[in-house]
C-alpha positions in Angstrom: -48.5 -30.7 -26.9 -48.8 -31.2 -23.1 -49.9 -27.6 -22.8 -52.7 -28.1 -25.3 -53.9 -31.2 -23.5 -53.9 -29.3 -20.2 -55.8 -26.5 -21.8 -58.4 -28.9 -23.3 -58.9 -30.5 -19.9 -59.5 -27.2 -18.2 -62.1 -26.2 -20.9 -63.8 -29.5 -20.6 -64.1 -29.1 -16.8 -65.2 -25.5 -17.1 -62.4 -24.2 -14.9 -60.3 -21.1 -15.3 -56.6 -21.3 -14.5 -57.2 -19.3 -11.3 -60.0 -21.7 -10.3 -57.8 -24.7 -11.0 -55.2 -23.2 -8.7 -57.8 -22.9 -6.0 -58.7 -26.5 -6.4 -55.1 -27.6 -6.0 -54.7 -25.8 -2.7 -56.8 -25.1 0.4 -59.2 -22.2 0.0 -58.1 -19.4 2.3 -60.6 -17.1 4.0 -59.6 -13.8 5.7 -61.7 -12.7 8.7 -61.3 -9.0 9.9 -63.0 -8.1 13.2 -64.2 -4.7 14.4 -62.2 -2.4 16.5 -62.9 1.2 15.5 -59.8 3.3 14.9 -57.6 0.5 16.1 -59.1 -1.8 13.4 -57.1 0.1 10.7 -54.3 -2.2 11.8 -55.9 -4.7 9.4 -54.2 -2.8 6.6 -50.8 -3.7 8.1 -51.9 -7.4 8.1 -52.8 -7.1 4.4 -49.4 -5.7 3.6 -47.7 -8.7 5.2 -50.0 -11.1 3.4 -49.3 -9.5 0.0 -45.6 -9.3 0.6 -45.4 -13.0 1.3 -47.7 -14.1 -1.5 -50.5 -15.4 0.7 -53.6 -15.9 -1.5 -57.0 -14.7 -0.2 -60.0 -16.4 -1.7 -62.9 -15.0 0.5 -63.2 -12.2 3.0 -65.7 -11.7 5.9 -65.5 -8.5 8.0 -67.4 -6.5 10.6 -67.3 -2.8 11.3 -63.8 -1.4 10.6 -63.0 -4.9 9.3 -65.8 -4.5 6.8 -64.4 -1.2 5.6 -60.9 -2.5 5.1 -62.2 -5.9 3.8 -64.5 -4.3 1.3 -61.8 -2.1 -0.1 -59.5 -5.1 -0.5 -62.3 -7.2 -2.0 -63.1 -4.4 -4.5 -59.6 -4.7 -6.1 -57.5 -2.2 -4.1 -54.1 -3.3 -3.0 -52.8 -3.0 0.5 -50.7 0.0 -0.7 -53.8 1.6 -2.2 -55.7 1.2 1.1 -52.7 2.5 3.1 -52.8 5.7 0.9 -56.5 6.1 1.6 -55.8 5.8 5.3 -53.2 8.6 5.2 -55.3 10.9 2.9 -58.6 10.7 4.7 -59.5 13.5 7.1 -60.7 11.0 9.8 -61.7 13.6 12.4 -64.1 15.4 10.0 -65.2 12.1 8.5 -67.3 11.6 11.6 -68.8 15.0 11.7 -72.1 15.6 10.0 -72.3 19.3 10.1 -71.6 20.6 6.6 -69.0 23.2 5.9 -70.0 26.6 7.3 -69.1 28.2 3.9 -71.7 26.2 1.8 -74.6 27.1 4.0 -77.1 29.8 3.0 -76.8 33.1 4.8 -79.9 32.3 6.8 -78.6 28.9 7.8 -75.3 30.5 8.8 -77.2 32.9 11.1 -79.1 30.0 12.7 -76.0 27.8 13.2 -74.0 30.7 14.6 -76.6 31.9 17.1 -76.7 31.5 20.9 -78.7 28.3 20.8 -76.1 25.7 19.8 -75.4 23.7 23.0 -78.0 21.0 22.5 -80.9 20.2 20.2 -83.6 17.6 20.1 -86.9 16.9 18.4 -90.3 17.2 20.0 -93.8 16.0 19.0 -97.2 15.3 20.7 -95.7 11.9 21.7 -92.8 13.5 23.5 -89.1 14.0 22.9 -87.6 12.6 19.7 -83.9 11.8 19.8 -81.7 11.0 16.7 -80.9 7.4 16.0 -77.2 8.1 16.8 -74.9 10.9 17.7 -73.6 10.7 14.1 -75.9 10.4 11.1 -72.9 9.4 8.9 -73.5 11.9 6.1 -69.8 12.3 5.2 -68.9 8.7 6.0 -71.5 7.4 3.6 -70.3 9.7 0.8 -66.6 8.6 1.3 -67.6 4.9 1.2 -69.5 5.5 -2.0 -66.6 7.4 -3.5 -64.0 4.7 -2.5 -66.2 1.8 -3.7 -67.4 3.5 -6.9 -65.4 1.1 -9.2 -67.6 -1.7 -8.0 -70.9 0.2 -7.5 -72.6 -1.8 -10.2 -71.8 -5.1 -8.5 -74.9 -6.3 -6.5 -73.8 -9.8 -5.9 -70.8 -9.7 -3.5 -69.6 -13.1 -4.9 -68.8 -11.3 -8.1 -66.4 -8.9 -6.6 -62.7 -9.5 -7.3 -62.7 -11.3 -4.0 -66.0 -12.6 -2.7 -67.0 -10.7 0.4 -69.4 -10.6 3.3 -70.2 -7.9 5.8 -71.9 -8.7 9.1 -74.5 -6.6 10.8 -77.1 -7.1 13.6 -80.9 -6.7 13.4 -81.4 -4.5 16.4 -85.0 -5.5 16.8 -84.3 -9.3 17.0 -80.6 -9.5 17.8 -80.1 -11.8 14.9 -76.9 -11.8 12.8 -77.5 -10.5 9.3 -75.0 -11.6 6.7 -74.9 -9.0 3.9 -73.9 -10.6 0.6 -75.8 -8.6 -2.0 -77.2 -5.2 -2.7 -75.1 -2.0 -2.5 -71.7 -2.6 -1.1 -71.3 0.9 0.5 -74.6 0.6 2.2 -73.8 -2.8 3.5 -70.5 -1.6 4.9 -72.1 1.4 6.5 -74.7 -0.9 8.2 -71.9 -3.1 9.5 -70.2 -0.2 11.4 -73.3 1.4 12.9 -72.1 1.3 16.5 -75.3 1.5 18.6 -75.8 5.0 20.1 -72.9 6.5 18.1 -74.0 5.9 14.5 -77.6 6.0 13.3 -78.8 2.5 12.2 -79.3 1.6 8.5 -82.4 0.1 7.1 -81.9 -2.7 4.5 -84.8 -4.9 3.4 -87.0 -3.4 6.2 -84.5 -4.5 8.8 -83.0 -1.9 11.2 -79.3 -2.8 11.2 -76.4 -1.9 13.6 -72.8 -3.0 14.0 -72.2 -6.7 13.9 -70.3 -6.6 17.2 -73.6 -7.1 18.9 -74.0 -10.6 17.4 -70.9 -11.6 15.6 -67.8 -9.4 15.8 -65.4 -12.0 14.4 -67.3 -13.9 11.6 -65.2 -17.0 11.3 -68.3 -19.1 10.7 -69.3 -16.9 7.8 -65.9 -17.4 6.1 -66.3 -21.2 6.5 -69.8 -20.9 5.0 -68.1 -19.2 2.0 -66.0 -22.4 1.5 -62.8 -21.5 3.4 -60.7 -24.5 4.4 -58.3 -22.3 6.4 -59.1 -19.0 8.0 -56.6 -16.2 8.8 -58.2 -14.1 11.5 -57.1 -10.6 12.4 -58.6 -9.7 15.8 -58.1 -6.4 17.6 -57.6 -7.0 21.3 -60.0 -5.1 23.6 -58.7 -1.8 24.9 -56.7 -2.5 28.1 -56.9 -0.3 31.2 -59.6 2.0 29.8 -60.5 4.7 32.3 -64.2 4.4 33.3 -64.8 8.0 34.3 -67.4 9.1 31.7 -70.6 7.9 30.2 -68.9 7.3 26.9 -66.1 5.3 28.5 -68.7 3.1 30.2 -70.6 2.7 27.0 -67.5 1.6 25.1 -66.5 -0.8 27.8 -69.9 -2.4 27.7 -69.6 -2.9 24.0 -66.1 -4.3 24.4 -67.5 -6.9 26.9 -70.3 -7.8 24.5 -67.7 -8.0 21.6 -65.5 -10.3 23.7 -68.4 -12.7 24.3 -69.3 -13.0 20.6 -65.6 -13.2 19.6 -64.7 -15.9 22.1 -67.2 -18.3 20.6 -65.7 -17.8 17.2 -62.1 -18.0 18.4 -63.0 -21.3 20.1 -63.9 -22.8 16.7 -60.4 -22.2 15.3 -58.4 -25.3 14.4 -54.6 -26.0 14.2 -54.7 -25.1 10.5 -56.1 -21.6 11.2 -54.0 -18.6 12.0 -54.9 -16.0 14.6 -53.3 -12.5 14.3 -53.7 -10.0 17.1 -52.1 -6.6 16.2 -50.6 -5.1 19.4 -52.5 -1.8 19.2 -51.8 -1.0 22.8 -53.5 2.2 24.0 -55.0 3.1 20.6 -58.7 3.2 21.5 -61.8 2.7 19.4 -62.3 6.4 18.8 -58.6 7.5 18.5 -59.0 8.4 14.8 -56.2 10.9 15.1 -53.8 7.9 15.5 -55.0 5.6 12.7 -51.7 5.9 10.9 -50.0 4.4 13.9 -52.0 1.3 13.7 -50.7 0.0 10.4 -47.1 -0.7 11.6 -48.7 -2.5 14.6 -50.7 -4.6 12.2 -47.5 -5.5 10.3 -45.9 -6.4 13.7 -48.8 -8.6 14.6 -48.8 -10.4 11.3 -45.0 -10.9 11.4 -45.4 -12.6 14.7 -47.2 -15.4 12.9 -45.0 -15.3 9.7 -43.8 -18.9 10.1 -47.4 -20.2 9.9 -48.3 -17.8 7.2 -45.5 -18.8 4.9 -46.8 -22.4 4.9 -49.8 -21.0 2.9 -47.6 -19.0 0.5 -47.6 -19.6 -3.3 -45.3 -18.5 -6.1 -46.0 -15.0 -7.3 -47.3 -16.3 -10.6 -49.7 -18.5 -8.7 -51.4 -15.7 -6.8 -55.1 -15.5 -7.8 -55.7 -13.0 -10.5 -58.0 -10.2 -9.4 -59.7 -8.0 -11.9 -58.1 -4.6 -11.7 -60.7 -1.9 -10.9 -58.3 1.1 -11.0 -58.6 1.9 -14.7 -62.4 2.3 -14.3 -61.9 5.3 -12.1 -59.6 7.2 -14.5 -60.5 8.9 -17.7 -64.1 7.6 -18.0 -66.5 10.5 -17.2 -69.9 9.5 -16.0 -72.7 11.2 -17.8 -76.0 11.6 -15.9 -79.0 10.9 -18.1 -81.5 11.6 -15.2 -81.5 12.9 -11.7 -84.1 11.2 -9.6 -85.1 12.1 -6.0 -86.6 10.2 -3.2 -87.7 13.0 -0.8 -89.2 12.0 2.6 -89.4 15.6 3.9 -92.1 18.2 3.8 -90.0 20.3 1.4 -90.9 20.4 -2.3 -88.8 18.3 -4.7 -88.1 21.4 -6.7 -86.4 23.1 -3.7 -84.4 20.0 -2.8 -83.2 19.6 -6.4 -82.3 23.3 -6.7 -80.1 23.0 -3.5 -78.5 19.8 -5.0 -77.4 21.8 -8.0 -76.9 18.7 -10.2 -78.9 18.4 -13.5 -79.6 15.8 -16.1 -77.1 15.8 -18.9 -74.1 16.8 -16.8 -70.9 14.9 -16.3 -70.6 13.7 -12.7 -68.2 15.7 -10.6 -67.5 14.1 -7.1 -66.7 17.4 -5.4 -69.8 19.2 -6.8 -72.0 16.2 -5.9 -70.7 16.2 -2.3 -71.2 19.9 -1.9 -74.8 19.5 -3.3 -75.6 16.7 -0.9 -74.2 18.7 2.0 -76.3 21.7 1.0 -79.4 19.6 1.0 -78.4 18.1 4.4 -77.7 21.5 5.8 -81.4 22.4 5.4 -81.9 20.5 8.6 -84.8 18.3 7.4 -82.8 15.1 6.8 -80.9 12.5 8.8 -79.1 11.3 5.6 -78.8 12.5 2.0 -77.3 9.6 0.1 -77.1 8.6 -3.6 -76.4 5.7 -5.9 -75.7 5.4 -9.6 -77.8 3.1 -11.9 -76.3 2.2 -15.2 -78.4 2.5 -18.3 -78.2 0.4 -21.5 -76.8 3.3 -23.5 -73.8 3.6 -21.1 -75.0 6.7 -19.2 -76.2 6.6 -15.6 -79.2 7.7 -13.5 -78.3 9.6 -10.3 -80.7 8.5 -7.6 -80.7 10.8 -4.5 -82.3 9.5 -1.3 -83.1 12.2 1.2 -84.2 10.5 4.4 -86.3 12.5 6.9 -84.6 13.4 10.1 -85.5 11.3 13.1 -86.2 14.4 15.2 -89.0 15.5 12.9 -89.8 19.1 11.9 -90.2 20.4 15.5 -86.9 21.2 17.3 -85.9 22.5 20.7 -82.4 23.8 21.2 -80.7 25.4 24.2 -78.0 27.9 24.7 -76.0 29.2 27.6 -73.1 31.5 28.4 -71.1 32.1 31.6 -68.8 34.9 32.6 -66.7 35.6 35.7 -64.2 38.3 36.7 -62.9 36.2 39.7 -63.9 39.1 41.9 -67.4 38.1 42.8 -69.1 39.4 39.6 -70.5 36.4 37.8 -73.0 36.6 35.0 -74.9 34.1 33.0 -77.4 33.7 30.1 -79.5 30.7 29.5 -82.1 30.2 26.8 -84.3 27.9 24.8 -85.4 28.1 21.2 -88.3 26.3 19.4 -88.3 25.9 15.6 -91.2 24.6 13.7 -89.9 23.6 10.3 -91.8 22.8 7.1 -94.9 24.8 7.6 -95.0 25.0 3.8 -93.3 23.1 1.0 -91.1 26.2 0.5 -89.6 25.7 3.9 -91.4 28.2 6.1 -90.2 28.2 9.7 -91.6 29.6 12.9 -88.9 30.5 15.4 -89.6 31.2 19.1 -86.9 32.0 21.6 -86.5 33.0 25.2 -83.4 34.1 27.2 -82.9 34.9 30.9 -79.9 36.2 32.7 -78.1 39.4 32.2 -80.2 39.9 29.1 -83.9 39.0 29.1 -85.5 38.2 25.7 -88.7 36.8 24.2 -88.9 36.8 20.5 -91.1 35.3 17.7 -90.2 35.3 14.1 -91.7 33.7 10.9 -89.3 33.1 8.0 -91.3 32.5 4.9 -89.7 32.0 1.4 -91.8 33.4 -1.4 -90.6 30.7 -3.8 -89.0 27.3 -3.8 -85.5 28.6 -4.3 -85.7 30.5 -1.0 -84.0 33.6 -2.5 -86.8 36.0 -1.7 -88.5 35.9 1.7 -90.6 37.8 4.2 -89.8 37.8 7.9 -92.2 39.4 10.4 -91.0 39.4 14.0 -91.9 40.7 17.5 -89.9 40.9 20.6 -89.5 42.1 24.2 -86.1 42.4 25.9 -84.2 43.9 28.8 -80.5 44.7 28.7 -77.9 46.9 30.2 -76.2 49.9 28.5 -73.4 52.3 29.5 -73.2 56.1 29.2 -69.7 57.6 28.8 -68.3 61.1 29.2 -64.8 61.1 27.8 -63.2 57.9 29.0 -65.3 57.7 32.2 -68.5 55.7 32.6 -71.0 58.1 34.2 -74.1 55.8 34.3 -75.3 52.4 33.7 -78.9 51.9 32.3 -81.3 49.0 32.2 -83.4 49.4 29.1 -86.8 47.6 28.5 -87.7 47.4 24.9 -90.7 46.0 23.0 -91.1 46.1 19.3 -92.2 44.6 16.0 -90.7 44.5 12.5 -91.7 43.3 9.1 -88.9 42.6 6.6 -88.8 41.7 2.9 -85.5 40.2 1.9 -83.5 38.4 -0.7 -80.6 36.1 -0.4 -77.5 36.9 -2.6 -76.0 33.5 -3.1 -74.8 31.7 0.0 -72.9 34.6 1.6 -75.1 37.6 1.7 -78.7 39.0 1.9 -80.4 42.4 1.6 -83.5 43.4 3.6 -86.0 46.3 3.7 -88.5 46.6 6.5 -90.8 48.7 8.6 -90.4 48.7 12.4 -91.8 50.1 15.7 -90.1 49.9 19.1 -90.8 51.4 22.5 -87.9 51.8 24.9 -88.1 52.5 28.7 -84.6 53.2 30.2 -83.9 53.2 33.9 -80.8 54.4 35.6 -79.1 51.6 37.6 -76.0 53.5 38.7 -74.8 57.0 38.3 -76.4 60.4 38.4 -77.6 60.8 34.8 -80.9 62.6 34.3 -82.9 61.2 31.5 -84.9 63.7 29.3 -87.9 61.4 29.0 -89.3 58.4 30.8 -89.5 56.5 27.5 -89.0 56.9 23.8 -90.5 55.5 20.6 -88.8 54.8 17.4 -90.6 53.9 14.2 -89.8 54.0 10.5 -88.1 52.0 7.8 -84.8 50.1 7.8 -82.6 49.0 4.9 -79.8 46.4 5.6 -77.1 44.5 3.8 -75.2 41.7 5.4 -72.5 39.3 4.2 -70.6 36.4 5.8 -67.7 34.7 4.1 -66.1 33.2 7.2 -65.1 29.6 7.3 -66.1 29.1 11.0 -68.2 30.8 13.6 -65.9 31.2 16.7 -62.3 30.7 15.4 -62.3 31.5 11.7 -59.2 31.2 9.6 -60.3 33.3 6.6 -63.1 35.4 5.3 -65.0 38.2 6.9 -68.4 39.8 7.8 -70.0 43.1 6.8 -73.2 44.7 8.0 -74.5 48.0 6.6 -77.8 49.5 7.9 -79.7 52.7 7.2 -82.6 53.6 9.5 -85.1 56.4 8.9 -87.3 57.4 11.8 -90.7 58.8 10.7 -93.0 60.7 13.1 -96.1 59.8 11.0 -95.4 56.1 11.8 -95.2 56.7 15.5 -91.6 57.8 16.1 -91.0 60.6 18.6 -88.8 62.3 16.1 -87.7 62.2 12.5 -84.1 60.9 12.4 -81.6 59.2 10.1 -79.1 56.7 11.4 -76.3 54.8 9.6 -74.4 51.8 11.1 -71.5 50.0 9.5 -69.8 46.9 11.0 -67.1 44.6 9.7 -64.6 42.0 10.5 -61.8 40.5 8.4 -59.7 37.4 9.2 -56.2 36.9 7.8 -54.2 33.8 8.5 -51.0 32.0 7.7 -50.3 28.5 9.0 -51.4 28.6 12.6 -51.2 32.4 12.9 -54.4 34.6 12.7 -55.0 38.3 12.6 -58.6 39.6 13.1 -59.4 43.2 12.3 -62.9 44.4 13.3 -64.6 47.7 13.7 -68.0 49.5 13.6 -69.3 53.0 13.5 -72.8 54.5 14.0 -74.0 58.0 13.3 -77.3 59.8 13.7 -77.4 62.0 10.7 -79.8 64.9 11.4 -81.0 64.9 15.0 -78.9 64.8 18.1 -81.8 64.8 20.5 -82.6 61.7 22.6 -80.7 58.5 23.2 -80.0 55.8 20.7 -79.2 52.2 21.6 -76.5 51.1 19.1 -75.7 47.6 18.2 -72.2 47.8 19.7 -72.2 44.2 21.1 -75.1 42.7 19.2 -75.3 39.0 18.5 -73.2 38.0 15.5 -70.0 39.7 16.5 -66.9 37.6 16.4 -66.4 38.2 20.1 -62.9 36.8 19.9 -60.9 37.7 23.0 -63.9 39.3 24.5 -62.7 42.9 24.3 -65.9 44.6 25.7 -64.9 46.3 28.9 -68.3 45.5 30.5 -69.6 42.1 29.4 -72.6 42.3 27.2 -73.2 46.0 27.8 -74.0 48.4 24.9 -72.6 51.8 24.5 -75.4 54.4 24.3 -75.0 57.3 22.0 -76.0 59.0 18.8 -72.4 58.5 17.5 -70.4 55.4 18.3 -67.0 54.1 17.2 -65.5 50.7 18.1 -62.4 48.9 16.7 -60.0 46.1 17.6 -57.1 44.1 16.4 -56.6 40.6 17.6 -53.7 38.1 17.1 -54.1 34.4 17.8 -52.0 31.3 17.4 -53.3 27.8 17.6 -51.2 26.0 20.3 -52.7 22.5 20.3 -55.6 20.4 19.3 -57.2 17.8 21.6 -59.3 15.7 19.2 -63.0 15.7 19.9 -62.4 18.1 22.8 -60.9 21.5 21.9 -58.6 23.5 19.8 -56.5 25.7 22.1 -55.4 29.2 21.1 -53.3 31.9 22.7 -53.9 35.5 21.7 -53.8 39.2 22.5 -56.2 42.0 21.6 -56.1 45.8 21.6 -58.9 48.2 20.8 -60.8 51.3 21.6 -64.5 52.4 21.8 -66.5 55.5 22.6 -70.0 56.9 22.3 -71.0 60.6 22.0 -74.4 62.3 22.2 -73.6 65.4 20.0 -71.8 65.6 16.7 -69.5 68.4 18.0 -68.3 66.2 20.8 -66.9 63.5 18.5 -63.1 63.2 19.1 -60.7 60.3 18.5 -58.8 61.4 21.6 -61.8 60.3 23.7 -61.5 56.7 22.6 -61.4 54.4 25.6 -58.5 52.0 25.1 -58.8 48.4 26.1 -56.6 45.3 25.7 -56.4 41.7 26.7 -54.3 38.6 26.6 -56.1 35.2 26.7 -56.2 31.5 26.1 -59.2 30.5 24.0 -60.6 27.0 23.3 -63.0 25.9 20.6 -65.1 23.1 22.2 -68.0 21.0 21.0 -70.4 23.1 23.0 -69.1 26.5 22.4 -66.0 28.8 22.7 -64.2 29.4 26.0 -61.8 32.2 27.0 -59.7 32.9 30.1 -57.4 35.9 30.3 -56.6 39.3 31.7 -57.8 42.6 30.4 -57.4 46.3 31.1 -59.8 49.1 30.1 -59.0 52.7 30.5 -60.7 53.9 33.7 -60.9 50.4 35.2 -58.5 48.2 37.1 -56.8 45.2 35.5 -59.2 42.2 35.8 -59.0 38.5 35.1 -62.0 37.1 33.2 -63.5 33.9 32.1 -66.2 33.4 29.4 -67.8 30.3 28.2 -70.4 30.2 25.3 -71.5 32.9 23.0 -73.1 36.1 24.3 -76.5 36.8 23.0 
C-alpha cells in the first residue's frame, strides 16, 4: 500500500525515480579541465568515482576534458573509455596525411618527390598559411565514430548525463558554452589548441580551445544546477625546457591556462572537491604515454577519497543512465542519400567518385574513413567531415562536408638534400615547386619546379584529367637539366661527365586503380656532354634523341622512405625514330623493381634494374640508374647522385634493416647493411657479370618529419672506404 501511495505521489509531481533521488541529495557536477595527453588522467578519476558509487548529474569539460567528459556523458562507462584509450593509435590520430596506400598513383608520386620539406599557399594577397599545424581529419572521424550512439542528440541536456563543452571565440576572446548541435563538432572545437589545431566554425564563430578563456569551467557546472562540484584539474607541466619555439608556445599557453583556472579555483567552497592527478613529467603532447596517465588519475582521486565517500550513494541509488551500447551493435545503418557540400573547385562528381559511398548502401565505418581520406588526399581540402541525418523511414542521409583548404589552390613547396663524405666533399640540392591546382573542375594541375646544386633542373608539367574520374589524362612537359654521369671500364671509373639536357614530352596515360598507371608518349631531347675528369674522347659534341616511349609503373609500398611491405615496378620501352629528329634509330628497354619483405621489426629490401639498347650500340645513353623514385635506402650509389652511362646497365642490391627505436614526433631509428653491384657497358659483346662493381655499406637511418637521414660507412670496388652522411631525398 505504501509503495502505491509513493508511486502516485511521484506521478502527481511529474518526477521519475531518478529525478526524485536527485531532489533528495545535492546535485553533483563534474568539471574536467584541459591538459592535452596528460588530461587522459581524467579517466582514472572516473574509475574511482564509479567504484565508490559517486553519482554525477552534470559534466562540463574543456579540451581533453571535453573528450573524456563527452564520452562519459554519452553513456560509456569508465572501463569503456579506458579501453578506447588503450586501443586508439594516438600518434597517428594527430597526423592528417592519409595512408600512402590509398592515394592514387599520381598522388603517390607527388607526395614521394623531392619537394616535401615545407609547403604553404600563395595568392595575390601574399602567403596563405593553414589555420593550424593539424587540420584534425583523423581526429574528427574518431570523435564521430566514438560518439555515433548519440549523434542524433542535438540538445546536450538530453544526453544520458547533461554536458557542456567550452570553447573560445578567437575573434573576441569570449567564452562560448556549447550546449547544442553536433556533439563531436563541439568537442573538436573545444580542443582546437591555437596554432596546433585548425579552428572550427560553429554558428559563424571561429572557435578555439577553451583554455584561452575558461580552462576549468566550474562556473558552467554551477549554471547547470550543480550544488557541489568535483574538479579534476591537471597541474601545469613542471620544469619544461624552454629551448624550442614549440616549448615556448606551450609554456605561454600554460601561463594563460593558469590565469583562467586560478579564477575558477578561487570560487570553490568547502563542499567542493579538487582532484589534481600527479601526472609528473607527462607533457601536453606526450601521447605515447597516455596509458600511464590513468593510474595517476586514480592516485589523485584516491587522495581525496575521504571527501568523495561523503557523496557516495547505495549502488541501487546511482542515477540510471540510458545504455547506448546496444545501439552500436547489430543495427546496420542504411544510407538513403549521399549529399555533398563541396567548397572546392573540383566537380561534385569527382569528389563523390573518390568518396566511393553510394545511396542505398549499408554504412561501413572503415570504407567511409577510407573514402574521406581519399577525398582529403586530393589536396584541395582542410577537412572532409560528415554527419548522419535520420529520416522518418528509419534510414539515414549521409552528409559530407568538404571544406576548402586554407592555403587555397596555389601552393609553394620546398625540398633539400645534403650529403657529406667527411673528407671535404660536401654536396647539396635545394629546390622549389609551384603547383596551381583546380585549373578545371576535373582537377587539372600546373606544376613548375626548379632545383640547384649537384643537379640543376627547371621543369614545367601540365597534368590534365580527361574526365572527372581522373583515370585517363594527358601530361605535356618540358625541362632543362644538368647532372653528372660516370663512365666505367671494367670496375674502374675512367671519366666523369657533366651533361646538359633540354627536352619536351607529351604523354597520354591511364591510372590503373590506386597503385599503377600506363603511359604512351612522344619525346625529343638534346644532350650536350662535357668531360669533367678523365681522358675520354666523345664521338660527338652533342646528341639528339626523339621518338616514342611506352611505360608501365606500379607502387604498392606502404611508405616512401622506410616501407614495411609492398614494392615498385617500372617497365619502359623507348623507340628512337630518325624521322622525328633522333640522330639514330634505336630501341631501348628498361626494367626496375623493388620488393620489401618484413617480419616484426626486421626488413629485407631487394632491388634491381636493367637497361639494354636493342639494335644500335653507337653513341652514349643516359640511363635512369639513380633517377628520382628509387628507394635509396642505405644510399648504395658509389658516387652520390651520379648516373652510370652506357647502352647496357645492370644494378642490384640487397638491404637488411631493423628498427631500433622510435622517438615520437621526431624519428624512427633503423640500423642496416646493404650489398650490391652495378655496371655499364657500351657494347653488347662487352657485357659480363664478372665486371660488376661490388659495393656495400652499414648504416644508421632515421625517418624524420622532414625527410630521411643516413649515416654510415661504405666501400665500393676501386674506391677507399668512406664515411657518409645523407639527409633528404636525392632528386
